[in-house]
Every structure is written in C-alpha cells, then in structure tokens.
C-alpha positions in Angstrom: 18.1 -19.0 13.4 17.2 -19.9 9.8 19.7 -18.4 7.3 19.9 -18.8 3.5 23.0 -17.7 1.7 23.3 -16.6 -2.0 19.6 -17.0 -2.9 18.1 -14.7 -5.5 15.3 -12.5 -4.1 12.5 -11.0 -6.3 9.6 -8.7 -5.4 6.0 -9.8 -6.2 5.8 -7.8 -9.4 9.3 -8.9 -10.5 10.4 -5.3 -11.0 13.3 -5.7 -8.6 15.7 -8.5 -7.7 19.0 -9.0 -6.0 21.2 -11.8 -4.5 21.7 -10.9 -0.8 24.7 -12.3 0.9 22.3 -13.7 3.5 18.6 -13.9 4.0 18.0 -14.1 7.8 14.8 -15.3 9.5 14.9 -14.2 13.1 12.2 -15.5 15.4 12.8 -13.1 18.4 13.6 -9.5 19.1 16.8 -10.7 20.7 17.9 -12.4 17.5 17.2 -9.1 15.6 19.4 -7.2 18.1 22.2 -9.7 17.6 22.0 -9.4 13.8 22.1 -5.6 13.9 25.1 -5.6 16.2 27.0 -8.1 14.0 26.1 -6.1 10.9 27.5 -3.0 12.5 30.7 -4.9 13.4 31.1 -6.2 9.9 30.0 -2.9 8.2 27.1 -4.7 6.5 23.9 -3.0 5.5 20.5 -4.4 6.4 17.1 -4.2 4.6 13.9 -5.8 5.8 11.3 -7.5 3.6 7.7 -8.3 4.4 5.6 -9.6 1.5 7.7 -8.0 -1.2 4.8 -6.0 -2.6 6.6 -2.8 -3.1 7.2 -2.1 -6.7 10.4 -0.1 -6.2 13.9 -1.1 -4.9 13.1 -0.2 -1.3 14.2 -3.7 -0.2 17.0 -4.4 -2.7 20.3 -5.3 -1.1 23.5 -7.3 -1.8 24.3 -7.4 1.9 21.8 -8.8 4.5 18.1 -9.1 4.0 15.9 -9.8 7.0 12.5 -11.5 6.7 10.1 -11.1 9.7 8.0 -14.1 8.7 9.0 -16.0 11.8 8.3 -13.0 14.0 4.6 -12.9 13.7 1.4 -13.3 15.8 -0.8 -11.5 18.3 0.7 -10.8 21.7 -2.2 -9.2 23.4 -5.8 -8.2 22.7 -6.8 -5.4 25.1 -10.6 -5.2 24.9 -10.9 -2.4 27.5 -8.5 -0.2 25.5 -9.6 -1.5 22.1 -6.1 -2.2 21.0 -4.2 -5.2 19.8 -0.4 -5.8 20.1 1.2 -7.8 17.3 4.6 -8.7 16.1 6.1 -7.0 13.1 6.0 -9.9 10.6 2.2 -10.6 11.1 0.5 -10.5 7.7 -2.7 -8.5 7.5 -4.9 -11.4 6.5 -3.6 -13.3 9.6 -4.4 -10.4 11.8 -7.9 -10.1 10.2 -8.7 -13.7 10.8 -7.6 -13.8 14.5 -9.3 -10.5 15.3 -12.5 -11.7 13.5 -12.6 -14.7 15.7 -12.6 -12.4 18.8 -15.2 -10.0 17.3 -12.8 -7.3 16.3 -11.3 -5.8 13.1 -9.1 -3.0 11.8 -11.2 0.1 10.9 -10.0 0.1 7.3 -7.8 -2.0 5.0 -6.5 -1.8 1.5 -7.5 -4.0 -1.4 -4.9 -6.7 -0.8 -4.0 -8.1 2.6 -0.8 -10.1 2.2 1.5 -7.4 3.5 3.2 -7.7 6.8 2.0 -5.1 9.3 5.6 -3.7 9.5 5.7 -3.3 5.7 2.2 -1.8 5.5 3.1 0.8 8.1 6.5 1.6 6.7 5.2 2.4 3.2 1.9 4.0 4.1 -0.5 1.4 2.8 -4.0 2.7 2.7 -7.6 1.8 2.0 -10.4 4.1 1.1 -13.0 6.3 2.9 -12.7 10.0 3.7 -13.4 9.3 7.4 -10.3 7.2 7.7 -6.5 7.7 7.5 -4.0 5.3 6.1 -3.0 2.2 8.0 -0.2 3.9 10.0 -2.8 6.2 11.5 -4.2 3.1 13.4 -0.9 2.8 15.3 -0.9 3.7 19.0 2.6 2.5 19.8 5.5 1.0 17.8 8.6 -0.8 18.9 11.7 -0.7 16.8 15.2 -2.0 17.1 17.6 0.8 16.2 21.0 0.7 14.5 22.7 0.5 17.9 20.7 -2.6 18.8 18.6 -0.7 21.3 14.9 -1.6 21.6 13.0 1.7 21.5 9.3 2.1 22.3 7.8 5.0 20.5 4.3 6.6 21.0 2.7 9.9 21.8 3.8 9.3 25.4 7.2 7.5 25.0 9.9 9.1 22.9 7.2 11.3 21.2 9.9 13.2 19.2 10.2 10.1 17.0 6.6 9.0 16.7 5.4 10.9 13.5 8.7 10.0 11.8 8.6 6.3 12.7 5.2 5.6 11.3 6.1 5.8 7.6 9.9 5.5 7.7 10.8 3.1 4.7 12.6 1.0 7.3 15.5 3.4 7.7 14.9 4.4 11.4 15.0 0.8 12.7 13.4 -2.6 12.4 9.7 -2.6 13.4 9.3 -5.6 15.7 6.1 -4.9 17.5 3.0 -2.7 17.0 0.0 -1.7 19.0 -3.0 -0.9 16.9 -6.4 0.7 17.5 -9.2 -1.8 16.7 -13.0 -1.7 16.5 -15.8 -4.2 17.0 -16.4 -6.2 13.8 -18.9 -4.5 11.5 -21.2 -6.1 9.0 -21.0 -4.3 5.6 -23.2 -4.2 2.6 -20.8 -4.2 -0.4 -22.1 -3.0 -3.7 -20.4 -3.0 -7.1 -22.2 -1.5 -10.1 -21.5 0.1 -13.5 -22.3 3.8 -14.0 -22.1 6.1 -17.0 -19.3 8.5 -16.6 -21.1 11.9 -17.2 -23.7 11.1 -14.5 -21.1 9.6 -12.2 -18.9 12.8 -12.5 -21.9 15.0 -11.4 -22.4 12.8 -8.3 -18.7 12.3 -7.3 -18.9 14.5 -4.2 -22.1 12.6 -3.0 -20.3 9.3 -3.5 -17.3 10.5 -1.4 -19.3 12.0 1.4 -22.3 9.6 1.7 -20.5 6.3 1.8 -18.3 4.9 4.6 -15.9 3.3 2.0 -16.0 4.3 -1.7 -13.8 3.7 -4.6 -14.2 3.6 -8.4 -12.4 2.3 -11.5 -12.0 4.3 -14.7 -11.8 2.2 -17.8 -9.6 3.7 -20.5 -11.5 4.4 -23.7 -14.9 3.8 -22.0 -17.7 5.9 -20.6 -18.4 3.1 -18.0 -17.2 3.5 -14.4 -17.2 0.7 -11.8 -18.3 2.1 -8.5 -17.8 0.1 -5.3 -19.2 1.1 -1.9 -19.2 -0.5 1.6 -21.6 0.7 4.3 -22.7 -0.7 7.6 -25.8 -2.8 7.6 -28.0 -4.7 10.1 -28.4 -7.6 7.8 -26.7 -10.9 8.6 -23.5 -11.8 6.8 -23.7 -14.4 4.1 -21.2 -16.9 2.7 -18.7 -15.5 0.2 -17.8 -18.7 -1.6 -19.6 -17.9 -4.9 -18.6 -14.2 -4.7 -14.9 -15.1 -4.2 -15.1 -17.8 -6.9 -16.6 -15.3 -9.3 -13.9 -12.7 -8.5 -11.2 -15.4 -9.0 -12.6 -16.4 -12.4 -13.5 -13.0 -13.8 -11.0 -10.6 -12.2 -8.1 -13.0 -12.3 -8.2 -16.0 -14.7 -10.3 -14.3 -17.4 -8.5 -11.0 -17.0 -5.2 -12.8 -17.3 -6.3 -14.2 -20.7 -7.5 -10.8 -21.9 -4.2 -9.2 -20.7 -2.2 -11.8 -22.6 -4.2 -10.8 -25.7 -3.2 -7.2 -25.1 0.4 -8.1 -24.6 0.6 -9.9 -27.9 -1.7 -7.5 -29.7 -1.3 -4.1 -28.0 -3.7 -2.4 -30.4 -6.5 -4.5 -28.9 -6.1 -2.7 -25.5 -8.9 -0.2 -26.4 -11.4 -2.9 -27.3 -10.4 -5.1 -24.3 -10.8 -2.2 -21.9 -14.3 -1.4 -23.3 -15.3 -5.1 -23.1 -14.0 -5.3 -19.5 -16.1 -2.2 -18.6 -19.3 -3.6 -20.2 -18.8 -6.8 -18.2 -19.1 -5.0 -14.9 -22.4 -6.1 -13.4 -24.3 -5.3 -10.2 -23.2 -7.2 -7.1 -24.6 -6.8 -3.6 -23.4 -8.9 -0.7 -23.2 -8.6 3.1 -20.1 -9.8 5.0 -17.9 -9.1 7.9 -15.5 -6.3 7.3 -12.2 -8.2 7.3 -13.6 -10.7 4.8 -14.5 -8.1 2.2 -11.9 -5.4 2.0 -9.3 -7.4 0.1 -9.5 -9.5 -3.1 -6.8 -11.8 -4.7 -4.5 -10.2 -7.3 -3.0 -13.0 -9.4 -2.4 -11.0 -12.6 1.0 -9.4 -12.3 1.3 -5.7 -13.2 3.4 -2.6 -12.8 1.9 0.1 -10.7 2.3 3.8 -10.1 0.1 5.6 -7.5 -0.1 9.3 -6.6 -1.9 11.2 -3.9 -3.4 14.6 -4.7 -5.4 17.1 -2.7 -9.1 16.0 -2.7 -10.3 19.2 -4.4 -8.3 18.3 -7.5 -9.9 14.9 -7.9 -12.4 15.8 -10.6 -10.2 17.9 -12.8 -7.4 15.3 -12.5 -9.6 12.4 -13.7 -10.9 14.6 -16.5 -7.4 15.2 -17.7 -6.4 11.6 -17.3 -9.3 10.4 -19.5 -8.5 13.0 -22.1 -4.8 12.3 -22.2 -5.3 8.6 -22.7 -7.7 9.2 -25.6 -5.5 11.8 -27.3 -2.2 10.0 -26.8 -3.8 6.6 -27.5 -1.9 4.9 -24.8 -2.1 1.1 -25.1 -3.5 0.3 -21.7 -6.5 -1.8 -20.7 -6.0 -1.9 -16.9 -8.6 0.2 -15.1 -7.5 3.2 -13.1 -8.2 2.8 -9.4 -9.4 5.9 -7.5 -9.7 6.1 -3.7 -9.9 8.7 -0.9 -8.1 9.1 2.4 -8.4 11.4 5.4 -5.7 14.0 6.2 -3.1 13.1 8.9 0.0 14.5 10.5 2.5 11.7 9.7 5.6 13.3 8.3 6.1 10.9 5.3 2.4 10.4 4.6 1.3 11.3 1.1 -1.9 12.6 2.8 0.0 14.7 5.2 -2.2 17.7 6.2 -4.7 17.3 3.4 -7.7 15.2 2.6 -6.6 13.2 -0.4 -7.5 11.3 -3.5 -5.3 8.5 -4.5 -5.1 7.5 -8.2 -3.3 4.3 -9.2 -2.2 3.4 -12.7 -1.4 -0.2 -13.7 0.1 -1.8 -16.7 0.2 -5.5 -17.4 3.6 -7.2 -16.9 5.4 -7.4 -20.2 3.7 -4.4 -21.8 5.6 -1.1 -22.1 4.6 1.2 -19.3 7.2 4.0 -19.3 5.5 6.5 -21.6 2.1 6.0 -20.1 3.4 6.4 -16.5 5.4 9.5 -17.5 2.3 11.2 -18.9 0.2 10.2 -15.9 2.9 11.3 -13.5 3.1 14.8 -15.2 -0.7 15.2 -14.6 -0.4 14.1 -11.0 2.5 16.5 -10.4 0.5 19.3 -12.0 -2.1 18.7 -9.2 0.5 18.7 -6.3 0.8 14.9 -6.4 2.9 13.0 -3.9 4.0 9.5 -4.9 3.1 6.4 -2.8 6.4 5.2 -1.4 5.9 1.6 -2.4 4.8 2.3 -6.0 6.8 3.3 -9.1 7.7 6.9 -9.6 10.5 9.0 -11.1 11.0 11.7 -8.5 14.4 12.5 -7.1 15.5 14.3 -4.0 14.7 17.8 -5.2 11.1 16.9 -6.1 10.6 14.8 -2.9 11.9 17.6 -0.7 9.3 19.9 -2.3 6.5 17.3 -1.7 7.4 16.4 1.9 8.0 19.5 4.1 9.1 17.5 7.1 11.9 15.7 5.2 14.7 17.8 6.7 13.4 16.9 10.2 13.2 13.2 9.2 16.8 13.4 8.0 17.9 14.7 11.4 16.2 11.8 13.2 17.6 9.3 10.8 21.1 10.5 11.3 20.6 10.5 15.1 19.3 6.9 15.1 21.5 5.5 12.4 24.6 7.6 11.8 26.4 4.7 10.0 23.5 4.2 7.6 23.1 0.5 8.4 19.5 0.6 7.1 20.2 2.4 3.9 20.5 1.0 0.3 21.5 2.7 -2.9 17.9 3.4 -3.9 17.0 5.1 -0.6 20.2 7.1 -0.7 19.3 8.2 -4.2 15.8 9.4 -3.4 15.9 11.0 0.1 19.3 11.1 1.7 20.9 14.5 1.7 24.6 13.9 2.0 
C-alpha cells in the first residue's frame, strides 16, 4: 500500500492544513479494514480525504489521513434496476464520463465535479432544481467500514436504522467504500445563461423556480443585473462544447482572476469591478448532454460560506442581502450564487424536511472575508438558515443542535459504531460531539 509520511496536506482553498503522521492510499476494502484495526490498536485517529474541497477543518488531522484515490471505479451498472455501484474514491467527473458512454447519468449534479462520491455524500453536496434532492438522495445503498473493522451494508432494507444517518455523516460513522446510486438515461439539455434586470427578475422568481428543471442565479453586489441560468430537456441534438468551455475558461477564470487581483490590491474597486462583471454577462444558449454541462472549472481560489433556508424566505433574504451590502459597503465583487433543492429526510441534510434555497457567499483569496461573512450569516440565521457542512460558518454545538433536530439520534449511532472516537478530529468534536 502506498504510504507517505510527514507530508504537509492542504485543502483546495488553502483555508486548512496539517502534517499527518501518515497519508495512506489503500486500494482495497481489505486494506482499509487493516488500517482501521491497526489505528485502533495504536490509539490513532483517522480522517478521510477526497478532493479536499471542504472549506472547513473536517479533514484536518495530525494522525492518519486516508485518501481513497486508489479505491475508485465502477463495479456494476444494472440497467434493469437503473443503478450503478461504484467505489468510494470515484470522482464525480469520472463517474459522469463512464456513465455517459453507457447512455446514463446522475439526475443532478453541482457546479463542480472533482469531488469523490464519498466526499460528496458525506458533506451533502447539491445541485439545483426543486424537483431534485441533494446528491445523497441518489443513494440506494452504502457500504462503510466501521471503527471495529466490520464491513457494513446500509440501505432501506439492510441495517435501515443507520441509513438516514450514514448518508451525510461527515465521515464519523465509518469509511464509505462503496455506493449504489440511482441513475437515469442521459438527457439532452438546453442550457441558457442571460442577464436580467433585478426588479423584473424578482417579480418572476417563483416562475423561474417552478418552470425550469434546473435554475440558478447570481446576484452581483452593487448592481441591478442578475445572471440567470436554466437547464431544460430538449429534443435538439447536442453540440460540441469546445468554444463554450474555452469562453468560460477565459472569462470566468483567467479574466476574473485578473479582476480579482485588482480588487485584492485596491479593495475600493470592488464595487466597480462587480458592476463591470455584471454588465459583461451575455446571452448564451447551448445544447449538450447532462453530465457535460452541469459543472464548470473553478480556477480562481476563494473562501466560501453557504447557507440553506426554507424556500419561502428566498425573496426576503436576497432583498436583505442586497440592502446590507449596499449599506455596509462590503468590499466584495464575487457574485452570490443562489440555488434550490427539494426537501428530504436525511438527518444531517440542510434541506431536511423543507424545500430549500441555498445561498452561497464567496470572497477572493487574500481579501478580508470575516466581517462580510458575519453579516451574511446573521441574515441567514434570521431566516432559519442551516450551514452547508463543507463550507465556512461560525456555528457551535448549541446552534447546530437547534438547526438539526436529529442530532441527538445521530450522536447515539455514532457512539454505537465508534465508541473510541477513531473517526473524530478536534474540529468535529468542537461542533457536534456532545461529551
């Protein structure tokens, strides 16, 4: 088994780093079982990393860090049942490509696709569209290796008492080694991006949400322009995406990087840069296969906080956000990303038992974000906001217990499956462990 000792680890956004004693790369479930048993014997703690795209210290450890990069790939595509069984380290873009070759896809995805499937499930990664839940809702069955080294299959039929807890578990109930997902036949989408004036957009918000299969929008600080993106099924043939992807790479990454550097050096330019970015949004219409079009590259590094609020608070929340930025004159030029997700019954899901609006706030790396995030978080909390587990927030145990009513039940299962706390780190103990 590949093992690296004493190497510094950083997450994608470089908001978290540590020097684990070991970084281990198991390539089989048997090797993971052996690692866990040895860790138990030596009283070491284990955390698991996928793509490192969480902005918090979920993965941080000075003990043993496990990467599932060598435990990846598709095991079985069951066309009759419309399911696919994959190993935990499989990245979402790898899954999309292989499924696409077979004429299938996931029903929904987020706007980046580099995460491992285990990481995406563990943190509640989501896309947009009120007919769809987050990615964990696509899970039919999950296989974890528990702290005792046992391989446990969990579904609605097998060990059902653990199922809703295991789907978004922050990696503290066991290591996700295998997943069975629901899949659908590949769809062809018409993707449309256009600029709208905010007053008219606000009047039509409910129509956008209810009349589009996938819908999201971006608010530009200090601007009355909104970028609206929709994806709907079409009978038209898919077209090549070379020029579309090239344009996104140049304008949304390289050019935006230059503008962001200007803002970092001259923060007062943020208002002007944001207005220029909003005006630059043009109208784009393309047709493509679903897995080719959900995600886009994110090369400009940033800090991110994302909250989930009940859908009926969507409009008043964005009104208050726009007003707060104008009044407090926050030096921010990154647009605010707004999406919708269907209610579910997963215990740690931010959209647990409520149709939801997700609102994500970004700040360019190197620019002060604390005051901006604090103000936005206060607005989100006012509207019963629950934080995304992989994004930055300041909530402690008391607040999180009030957000997640099933947290006490989760704690009981966590203690049952991992009484020694092998899968904990200081950050997780700080935010959710009731000792």
